[in-house]
C-alpha atoms as an extended CHARMM CRD file, in Angstrom:
* protein
*
       176  EXT
         1         1  MET       CA            142.1810000000      104.2000000000      115.0540000000  PROA      1               0.0000000000
         2         2  GLN       CA            139.0740000000      105.1640000000      117.0160000000  PROA      2               0.0000000000
         3         3  GLU       CA            138.3420000000      108.7630000000      117.6050000000  PROA      3               0.0000000000
         4         4  LYS       CA            138.0070000000      109.8940000000      121.2530000000  PROA      4               0.0000000000
         5         5  GLY       CA            134.5260000000      109.8620000000      122.4740000000  PROA      5               0.0000000000
         6         6  LYS       CA            133.0400000000      107.8360000000      119.5380000000  PROA      6               0.0000000000
         7         7  SER       CA            131.7580000000      104.3140000000      119.7530000000  PROA      7               0.0000000000
         8         8  PRO       CA            133.3680000000      101.6390000000      117.4840000000  PROA      8               0.0000000000
         9         9  LYS       CA            130.2040000000      101.5540000000      115.4860000000  PROA      9               0.0000000000
        10        10  LYS       CA            130.2400000000      105.3860000000      114.9340000000  PROA      10              0.0000000000
        11        11  ALA       CA            133.9820000000      105.4170000000      114.2280000000  PROA      11              0.0000000000
        12        12  ALA       CA            133.4550000000      102.5890000000      111.5190000000  PROA      12              0.0000000000
        13        13  ALA       CA            130.6210000000      104.6780000000      110.0510000000  PROA      13              0.0000000000
        14        14  ALA       CA            132.6740000000      107.8190000000      109.9800000000  PROA      14              0.0000000000
        15        15  ALA       CA            135.6730000000      105.9250000000      108.3980000000  PROA      15              0.0000000000
        16        16  SER       CA            133.3440000000      104.4950000000      105.6800000000  PROA      16              0.0000000000
        17        17  ASN       CA            132.3770000000      108.0350000000      104.7980000000  PROA      17              0.0000000000
        18        18  THR       CA            135.8430000000      109.3540000000      104.2550000000  PROA      18              0.0000000000
        19        19  PRO       CA            136.9800000000      109.8110000000      100.7460000000  PROA      19              0.0000000000
        20        20  THR       CA            139.3710000000      107.2040000000       99.3450000000  PROA      20              0.0000000000
        21        21  THR       CA            142.6280000000      107.9050000000       97.7130000000  PROA      21              0.0000000000
        22        22  LYS       CA            142.0900000000      105.7770000000       94.7250000000  PROA      22              0.0000000000
        23        23  THR       CA            143.2160000000      107.1390000000       91.4350000000  PROA      23              0.0000000000
        24        24  LYS       CA            141.0800000000      107.0850000000       88.3180000000  PROA      24              0.0000000000
        25        25  ALA       CA            143.1940000000      104.1880000000       86.9480000000  PROA      25              0.0000000000
        26        26  ALA       CA            142.5860000000      102.1550000000       90.2030000000  PROA      26              0.0000000000
        27        27  ARG       CA            138.9350000000      102.7230000000       90.0040000000  PROA      27              0.0000000000
        28        28  ALA       CA            138.7220000000      101.6500000000       86.3460000000  PROA      28              0.0000000000
        29        29  ALA       CA            140.9260000000       98.6170000000       87.3390000000  PROA      29              0.0000000000
        30        30  SER       CA            138.5360000000       97.6440000000       90.1600000000  PROA      30              0.0000000000
        31        31  LYS       CA            135.7210000000       97.1950000000       87.5000000000  PROA      31              0.0000000000
        32        32  VAL       CA            133.0300000000       98.5460000000       89.7970000000  PROA      32              0.0000000000
        33        33  LYS       CA            130.1970000000       99.5780000000       87.8540000000  PROA      33              0.0000000000
        34        34  GLN       CA            128.7210000000      103.0140000000       88.7590000000  PROA      34              0.0000000000
        35        35  VAL       CA            124.9950000000      103.0660000000       89.2340000000  PROA      35              0.0000000000
        36        36  THR       CA            123.2580000000      105.9370000000       87.4680000000  PROA      36              0.0000000000
        37        37  ARG       CA            119.4900000000      106.7040000000       88.1220000000  PROA      37              0.0000000000
        38        38  ALA       CA            117.1210000000      109.5310000000       87.7900000000  PROA      38              0.0000000000
        39        39  PRO       CA            117.0370000000      111.9060000000       90.7130000000  PROA      39              0.0000000000
        40        40  GLY       CA            114.3540000000      110.8080000000       93.1980000000  PROA      40              0.0000000000
        41        41  ALA       CA            114.1210000000      107.3190000000       91.7780000000  PROA      41              0.0000000000
        42        42  LEU       CA            114.5820000000      104.5190000000       94.1890000000  PROA      42              0.0000000000
        43        43  LEU       CA            117.2850000000      101.9920000000       93.6780000000  PROA      43              0.0000000000
        44        44  THR       CA            116.5530000000       98.2960000000       92.7640000000  PROA      44              0.0000000000
        45        45  GLU       CA            118.1960000000       95.3050000000       94.3880000000  PROA      45              0.0000000000
        46        46  ASP       CA            120.3300000000       95.0160000000       91.2870000000  PROA      46              0.0000000000
        47        47  ASP       CA            121.4090000000       98.6960000000       91.6250000000  PROA      47              0.0000000000
        48        48  LEU       CA            122.3610000000       97.9990000000       95.3150000000  PROA      48              0.0000000000
        49        49  ARG       CA            124.4770000000       94.9090000000       94.4380000000  PROA      49              0.0000000000
        50        50  GLU       CA            126.3640000000       96.8790000000       91.7070000000  PROA      50              0.0000000000
        51        51  MET       CA            127.2210000000       99.8420000000       93.7760000000  PROA      51              0.0000000000
        52        52  SER       CA            130.8370000000      100.4420000000       94.9190000000  PROA      52              0.0000000000
        53        53  GLU       CA            131.7270000000       99.5150000000       98.5120000000  PROA      53              0.0000000000
        54        54  ASP       CA            132.6340000000      103.3080000000       98.8350000000  PROA      54              0.0000000000
        55        55  ASP       CA            128.8960000000      103.9990000000       98.6120000000  PROA      55              0.0000000000
        56        56  TYR       CA            127.8950000000      101.7730000000      101.4420000000  PROA      56              0.0000000000
        57        57  MET       CA            125.0100000000      103.0760000000      103.3960000000  PROA      57              0.0000000000
        58        58  ASN       CA            124.6470000000      106.3280000000      101.3810000000  PROA      58              0.0000000000
        59        59  ASP       CA            121.4900000000      108.3470000000      101.4900000000  PROA      59              0.0000000000
        60        60  ALA       CA            120.0420000000      106.3850000000       98.4530000000  PROA      60              0.0000000000
        61        61  GLN       CA            120.7230000000      103.0360000000      100.1020000000  PROA      61              0.0000000000
        62        62  LEU       CA            119.2070000000      104.1230000000      103.3650000000  PROA      62              0.0000000000
        63        63  GLU       CA            116.1150000000      105.2770000000      101.6360000000  PROA      63              0.0000000000
        64        64  PHE       CA            115.7600000000      102.1140000000       99.7140000000  PROA      64              0.0000000000
        65        65  PHE       CA            115.8710000000      100.0060000000      102.9510000000  PROA      65              0.0000000000
        66        66  ARG       CA            113.6860000000      102.6140000000      104.8320000000  PROA      66              0.0000000000
        67        67  THR       CA            110.9990000000      102.0150000000      102.1700000000  PROA      67              0.0000000000
        68        68  ARG       CA            111.4910000000       98.2220000000      102.2430000000  PROA      68              0.0000000000
        69        69  LEU       CA            111.1050000000       98.3040000000      106.0780000000  PROA      69              0.0000000000
        70        70  LEU       CA            107.9330000000      100.4870000000      105.8860000000  PROA      70              0.0000000000
        71        71  GLN       CA            106.4410000000       97.9920000000      103.3330000000  PROA      71              0.0000000000
        72        72  MET       CA            107.3330000000       95.1460000000      105.6430000000  PROA      72              0.0000000000
        73        73  ARG       CA            105.8020000000       96.9890000000      108.6450000000  PROA      73              0.0000000000
        74        74  GLU       CA            102.5940000000       97.5310000000      106.7140000000  PROA      74              0.0000000000
        75        75  GLU       CA            102.3400000000       93.8000000000      105.6120000000  PROA      75              0.0000000000
        76        76  VAL       CA            102.9340000000       92.8110000000      109.3460000000  PROA      76              0.0000000000
        77        77  LEU       CA            100.2440000000       95.0890000000      110.6540000000  PROA      77              0.0000000000
        78        78  GLN       CA             97.7990000000       93.8130000000      108.0140000000  PROA      78              0.0000000000
        79        79  ARG       CA             98.5430000000       90.2160000000      109.0850000000  PROA      79              0.0000000000
        80        80  GLU       CA             98.2420000000       91.0400000000      112.6840000000  PROA      80              0.0000000000
        81        81  LEU       CA             94.7090000000       92.5390000000      112.0120000000  PROA      81              0.0000000000
        82        82  GLU       CA             93.6500000000       89.3390000000      110.2030000000  PROA      82              0.0000000000
        83        83  VAL       CA             94.8940000000       87.2820000000      113.0600000000  PROA      83              0.0000000000
        84        84  LYS       CA             93.1090000000       89.3950000000      115.6280000000  PROA      84              0.0000000000
        85        85  GLU       CA             89.8410000000       88.8510000000      113.6300000000  PROA      85              0.0000000000
        86        86  ARG       CA             90.2590000000       85.1800000000      113.6680000000  PROA      86              0.0000000000
        87        87  LEU       CA             91.0480000000       85.0560000000      117.3960000000  PROA      87              0.0000000000
        88        88  HSD       CA             87.9520000000       87.0240000000      118.2940000000  PROA      88              0.0000000000
        89        89  GLU       CA             85.7100000000       84.5730000000      116.2370000000  PROA      89              0.0000000000
        90        90  ARG       CA             83.9030000000       82.2070000000      118.5840000000  PROA      90              0.0000000000
        91        91  GLU       CA             82.1190000000       79.0760000000      117.2310000000  PROA      91              0.0000000000
        92        92  VAL       CA             80.4660000000       76.3850000000      119.0560000000  PROA      92              0.0000000000
        93        93  PHE       CA             81.2690000000       72.8060000000      117.9050000000  PROA      93              0.0000000000
        94        94  ALA       CA             79.2820000000       69.8520000000      118.5440000000  PROA      94              0.0000000000
        95        95  ASP       CA             81.9390000000       67.5410000000      117.4330000000  PROA      95              0.0000000000
        96        96  PRO       CA             85.0420000000       67.1270000000      119.6090000000  PROA      96              0.0000000000
        97        97  ALA       CA             87.2960000000       66.7360000000      116.6650000000  PROA      97              0.0000000000
        98        98  ASP       CA             86.0490000000       69.9750000000      115.0910000000  PROA      98              0.0000000000
        99        99  ARG       CA             86.6110000000       71.7880000000      118.4870000000  PROA      99              0.0000000000
       100       100  ALA       CA             90.1790000000       70.3240000000      118.7350000000  PROA      100             0.0000000000
       101       101  THR       CA             90.9420000000       71.5860000000      115.2090000000  PROA      101             0.0000000000
       102       102  ALA       CA             89.6330000000       74.8970000000      116.0120000000  PROA      102             0.0000000000
       103       103  GLU       CA             91.6510000000       75.1100000000      119.2910000000  PROA      103             0.0000000000
       104       104  GLU       CA             94.7270000000       74.1300000000      117.3980000000  PROA      104             0.0000000000
       105       105  GLU       CA             94.1850000000       76.8760000000      114.8340000000  PROA      105             0.0000000000
       106       106  HSD       CA             93.5800000000       79.2620000000      117.7410000000  PROA      106             0.0000000000
       107       107  TRP       CA             96.9330000000       78.3000000000      119.2760000000  PROA      107             0.0000000000
       108       108  LEU       CA             98.7000000000       78.6210000000      115.8660000000  PROA      108             0.0000000000
       109       109  ASP       CA             97.2120000000       82.0720000000      115.4730000000  PROA      109             0.0000000000
       110       110  LEU       CA             98.4570000000       83.1320000000      118.9220000000  PROA      110             0.0000000000
       111       111  ARG       CA            101.8350000000       81.8430000000      118.1300000000  PROA      111             0.0000000000
       112       112  LEU       CA            101.7810000000       83.7430000000      114.7360000000  PROA      112             0.0000000000
       113       113  ARG       CA            100.7500000000       86.8570000000      116.5740000000  PROA      113             0.0000000000
       114       114  GLU       CA            103.5470000000       86.6170000000      118.9660000000  PROA      114             0.0000000000
       115       115  ARG       CA            106.1150000000       86.1310000000      116.1950000000  PROA      115             0.0000000000
       116       116  GLU       CA            104.6000000000       89.0570000000      114.1860000000  PROA      116             0.0000000000
       117       117  SER       CA            104.8270000000       91.3370000000      117.2580000000  PROA      117             0.0000000000
       118       118  LEU       CA            108.5730000000       90.4770000000      117.5730000000  PROA      118             0.0000000000
       119       119  LEU       CA            109.1360000000       91.1690000000      113.8310000000  PROA      119             0.0000000000
       120       120  LEU       CA            107.3430000000       94.5130000000      114.2620000000  PROA      120             0.0000000000
       121       121  LYS       CA            109.8000000000       95.4380000000      117.0130000000  PROA      121             0.0000000000
       122       122  LYS       CA            112.8370000000       94.5550000000      114.9690000000  PROA      122             0.0000000000
       123       123  ILE       CA            111.5130000000       96.5810000000      112.0900000000  PROA      123             0.0000000000
       124       124  ASP       CA            110.9220000000       99.5500000000      114.2640000000  PROA      124             0.0000000000
       125       125  ASP       CA            114.4430000000       99.2810000000      115.7240000000  PROA      125             0.0000000000
       126       126  ALA       CA            115.7780000000       99.0450000000      112.1230000000  PROA      126             0.0000000000
       127       127  LEU       CA            113.9910000000      102.1680000000      111.2710000000  PROA      127             0.0000000000
       128       128  ARG       CA            115.4780000000      103.9440000000      114.2240000000  PROA      128             0.0000000000
       129       129  ARG       CA            118.8720000000      102.7530000000      113.2000000000  PROA      129             0.0000000000
       130       130  ILE       CA            118.2890000000      104.2750000000      109.7640000000  PROA      130             0.0000000000
       131       131  GLU       CA            117.1670000000      107.6170000000      111.2350000000  PROA      131             0.0000000000
       132       132  GLY       CA            120.4190000000      107.4890000000      113.4990000000  PROA      132             0.0000000000
       133       133  LYS       CA            122.6200000000      106.5400000000      110.4590000000  PROA      133             0.0000000000
       134       134  ASP       CA            123.6790000000      103.3560000000      112.2900000000  PROA      134             0.0000000000
       135       135  TYR       CA            121.8230000000      101.0900000000      109.8690000000  PROA      135             0.0000000000
       136       136  GLY       CA            123.9040000000       98.5360000000      107.9710000000  PROA      136             0.0000000000
       137       137  TYR       CA            126.6620000000       98.3430000000      110.6980000000  PROA      137             0.0000000000
       138       138  CYS       CA            127.1830000000       95.3480000000      113.0620000000  PROA      138             0.0000000000
       139       139  GLU       CA            126.1160000000       96.2680000000      116.5560000000  PROA      139             0.0000000000
       140       140  LYS       CA            129.0550000000       94.1980000000      118.0620000000  PROA      140             0.0000000000
       141       141  THR       CA            131.9210000000       95.0730000000      115.7620000000  PROA      141             0.0000000000
       142       142  GLY       CA            130.8990000000       98.2260000000      113.7740000000  PROA      142             0.0000000000
       143       143  ASP       CA            131.8300000000       96.4120000000      110.5510000000  PROA      143             0.0000000000
       144       144  PRO       CA            129.5010000000       96.7440000000      107.5830000000  PROA      144             0.0000000000
       145       145  ILE       CA            126.7430000000       93.9550000000      107.6640000000  PROA      145             0.0000000000
       146       146  GLY       CA            126.7960000000       93.8530000000      103.7050000000  PROA      146             0.0000000000
       147       147  ILE       CA            124.0780000000       94.4810000000      101.0990000000  PROA      147             0.0000000000
       148       148  PRO       CA            123.4040000000       90.8990000000      100.2670000000  PROA      148             0.0000000000
       149       149  ARG       CA            122.6170000000       90.1400000000      103.9940000000  PROA      149             0.0000000000
       150       150  LEU       CA            120.4880000000       93.0910000000      104.3520000000  PROA      150             0.0000000000
       151       151  LEU       CA            118.4390000000       92.3260000000      101.1350000000  PROA      151             0.0000000000
       152       152  ALA       CA            117.8870000000       88.8310000000      102.6490000000  PROA      152             0.0000000000
       153       153  ARG       CA            117.1510000000       90.1350000000      106.1800000000  PROA      153             0.0000000000
       154       154  PRO       CA            116.4540000000       93.9100000000      106.4240000000  PROA      154             0.0000000000
       155       155  THR       CA            116.2460000000       93.7270000000      110.1340000000  PROA      155             0.0000000000
       156       156  ALA       CA            119.7350000000       92.2190000000      110.6060000000  PROA      156             0.0000000000
       157       157  THR       CA            121.7250000000       93.8710000000      113.4080000000  PROA      157             0.0000000000
       158       158  VAL       CA            124.9640000000       91.8230000000      113.1870000000  PROA      158             0.0000000000
       159       159  CYS       CA            127.3470000000       90.7600000000      110.3780000000  PROA      159             0.0000000000
       160       160  VAL       CA            127.2720000000       87.2300000000      109.0720000000  PROA      160             0.0000000000
       161       161  ASP       CA            130.5430000000       86.2120000000      110.9030000000  PROA      161             0.0000000000
       162       162  ILE       CA            129.1560000000       87.3400000000      114.3700000000  PROA      162             0.0000000000
       163       163  LYS       CA            125.7170000000       85.7270000000      113.6420000000  PROA      163             0.0000000000
       164       164  GLY       CA            127.5690000000       82.4100000000      112.8610000000  PROA      164             0.0000000000
       165       165  GLN       CA            129.5410000000       82.6840000000      116.1440000000  PROA      165             0.0000000000
       166       166  ASP       CA            126.3540000000       83.3930000000      118.1050000000  PROA      166             0.0000000000
       167       167  GLU       CA            124.6430000000       80.3560000000      116.4900000000  PROA      167             0.0000000000
       168       168  ARG       CA            127.5830000000       78.0070000000      117.2390000000  PROA      168             0.0000000000
       169       169  VAL       CA            127.5540000000       79.1800000000      120.8840000000  PROA      169             0.0000000000
       170       170  GLU       CA            123.7670000000       78.7380000000      121.1070000000  PROA      170             0.0000000000
       171       171  ALA       CA            123.9900000000       75.2020000000      119.5440000000  PROA      171             0.0000000000
       172       172  GLN       CA            126.6090000000       74.2660000000      122.1160000000  PROA      172             0.0000000000
       173       173  PHE       CA            124.4530000000       75.2270000000      125.0130000000  PROA      173             0.0000000000
       174       174  ARG       CA            121.3080000000       73.8210000000      123.4970000000  PROA      174             0.0000000000
       175       175  ASP       CA            122.9870000000       70.3770000000      123.0150000000  PROA      175             0.0000000000
       176       176  ARG       CA            123.8540000000       70.0340000000      126.6100000000  PROA      176             0.0000000000
């Protein structure tokens, strides 16, 4: 049931943070390994996979993904600088084949720069969602996206079911 004035996404996030009524026996029966780590130590991917669903998008997990996204952002910015340097290089070629090769490389660098720019926007959006505590939840349904999907694609904004639906719709319209 959705609380008055809350979006489905916020309601799902609030519901995921409520304590469960599992007994100790039920927790033991679920065979979910509790992850223990030193205070201040970052989680590893294995730690994330082993954590209980009750811990989904807790502060430690949010910090793990924030760190990963910041690292990705630095890598993208570094690649963007390298592409900019290559784009500003001007060489004169006497051979038309060499000139054609250089133009093709220039075009590929422009395309790479465009893709990197889009990725940078997605990373910044994901970092904003972490700050707003909306990270890890589907933008369309409010359901958890899931740790495996976020490890594979930290900028994911929708759960795998919605992404599959979107891709099927896109394929239908593309084939026409």
